[in-house]
C-alpha positions as semicolon CSV with decimal commas, in nm:
position;residue;x (nm);y (nm);z (nm)
1;X;-0,382;-3,928;-0,783
2;X;-0,508;-3,985;-0,433
3;X;-0,847;-3,862;-0,322
4;X;-0,932;-3,793;0,043
5;X;-1,254;-3,812;0,236
6;X;-1,324;-3,534;0,487
7;X;-1,262;-3,779;0,773
8;X;-0,929;-3,899;0,631
9;X;-0,809;-3,543;0,567
10;X;-0,908;-3,436;0,918
11;X;-0,714;-3,725;1,071
12;X;-0,400;-3,567;0,925
13;X;-0,457;-3,232;1,099
14;X;-0,243;-3,316;1,408
15;X;0,048;-3,411;1,181
16;X;0,000;-3,094;0,973
17;X;-0,020;-2,878;1,284
18;X;0,301;-3,025;1,423
19;X;0,485;-3,002;1,090
20;X;0,384;-2,644;1,016
21;X;0,452;-2,547;1,377
22;X;0,816;-2,639;1,306
23;X;0,828;-2,494;0,955
24;X;0,657;-2,157;1,004
25;X;0,948;-1,990;1,193
26;X;1,185;-2,105;0,918
27;X;0,954;-1,961;0,651
28;X;0,942;-1,627;0,835
29;X;1,323;-1,620;0,858
30;X;1,358;-1,702;0,488
31;X;1,118;-1,417;0,405
32;X;1,324;-1,174;0,614
33;X;1,646;-1,291;0,451
34;X;1,489;-1,254;0,107
35;X;1,391;-0,895;0,185
36;X;1,756;-0,819;0,261
37;X;1,915;-1,025;-0,014
38;X;1,670;-0,971;-0,298
39;X;1,528;-0,630;-0,216
40;X;1,566;-0,321;-0,432
41;X;1,874;-0,220;-0,235
42;X;2,044;-0,558;-0,227
43;X;2,373;-0,539;-0,040
44;X;2,708;-0,600;-0,211
45;X;2,864;-0,944;-0,194
46;X;3,032;-0,959;0,146
47;X;3,109;-1,241;0,390
48;X;2,797;-1,143;0,588
49;X;2,579;-1,152;0,277
50;X;2,721;-1,492;0,178
51;X;2,639;-1,612;0,531
52;X;2,280;-1,490;0,490
53;X;2,252;-1,673;0,154
54;X;2,387;-1,991;0,309
55;X;2,140;-1,965;0,598
56;X;1,853;-1,907;0,353
57;X;1,954;-2,207;0,142
58;X;1,983;-2,432;0,447
59;X;1,643;-2,322;0,574
60;X;1,485;-2,381;0,234
61;X;1,630;-2,731;0,233
62;X;1,491;-2,798;0,581
63;X;1,149;-2,672;0,472
64;X;1,154;-2,897;0,164
65;X;1,259;-3,189;0,384
66;X;0,963;-3,136;0,617
67;X;0,702;-3,073;0,347
68;X;0,820;-3,333;0,095
69;X;0,670;-3,630;0,279
70;X;0,334;-3,451;0,293
71;X;0,343;-3,403;-0,082
72;X;0,435;-3,768;-0,128
73;X;0,116;-3,856;0,063
74;X;-0,082;-3,670;-0,206
75;X;-0,135;-3,339;-0,029
76;X;-0,085;-3,012;-0,216
77;X;0,107;-2,754;-0,015
78;X;-0,031;-2,419;-0,127
79;X;0,162;-2,214;0,128
80;X;0,470;-2,312;0,327
81;X;0,326;-2,118;0,619
82;X;0,043;-2,372;0,646
83;X;-0,208;-2,389;0,363
84;X;-0,291;-2,737;0,233
85;X;-0,534;-2,877;-0,023
86;X;-0,651;-3,238;-0,048
87;X;-0,792;-3,380;-0,371
88;X;-1,150;-3,491;-0,320
89;X;-1,470;-3,558;-0,512
90;X;-1,795;-3,386;-0,439
91;X;-2,034;-3,607;-0,629
92;X;-1,874;-3,636;-0,972
93;X;-1,692;-3,305;-0,936
94;X;-1,321;-3,302;-0,845
95;X;-1,262;-3,040;-0,575
96;X;-1,016;-2,957;-0,300
97;X;-1,070;-2,997;0,069
98;X;-0,886;-2,705;0,226
99;X;-0,703;-2,664;0,558
100;X;-0,513;-2,368;0,699
101;X;-0,272;-2,371;0,994
102;X;-0,459;-2,313;1,317
103;X;-0,780;-2,487;1,211
104;X;-0,881;-2,788;1,422
105;X;-1,021;-2,990;1,132
106;X;-1,068;-2,985;0,757
107;X;-1,391;-2,787;0,742
108;X;-1,375;-2,611;0,403
109;X;-1,363;-2,697;0,036
110;X;-1,330;-2,512;-0,295
111;X;-1,341;-2,571;-0,669
112;X;-1,012;-2,659;-0,833
113;X;-0,984;-2,315;-0,992
114;X;-1,131;-2,107;-0,709
115;X;-0,840;-2,113;-0,466
116;X;-0,847;-2,003;-0,104
117;X;-1,071;-1,704;-0,172
118;X;-1,340;-1,943;-0,295
119;X;-1,347;-2,156;0,021
120;X;-1,687;-2,272;0,137
121;X;-1,777;-2,448;0,460
122;X;-1,835;-2,823;0,446
123;X;-2,202;-2,858;0,531
124;X;-2,203;-3,237;0,525
125;X;-1,898;-3,464;0,500
126;X;-2,129;-3,711;0,324
127;X;-2,130;-3,476;0,022
128;X;-1,776;-3,596;-0,050
129;X;-1,687;-3,939;-0,183
130;X;-1,511;-4,193;0,037
131;X;-1,136;-4,218;-0,005
132;X;-0,975;-4,423;-0,282
133;X;-0,670;-4,429;-0,504
134;X;-0,691;-4,381;-0,877
């Protein structure tokens, strides 16, 4: 598992911003298609519906293609619309550094079980261990 320092995680923000800038419209379109295709009043199987399913599947594949390399780098994609966690250590405690689309830097962290709602501001980047691989 790869651990990130605050500085290393923040250096990835331009890449994340660019990647999620491309992906977010696709995610929105997939959500709209899902409402039509999987909603309580799902339409019957017609050529138009099959076209919608094909579009959805192609978009999902494009999203996976864009986000896969980020996951291979050791990032955890928590939301395809732009929510990312980085494994880190705060002293001896494993935690996540947390970034959300639109933020200029990685400036929050949370416990492994807390999730986004438990985000806290990073008071001092020195509270987090330097980067290493384990």
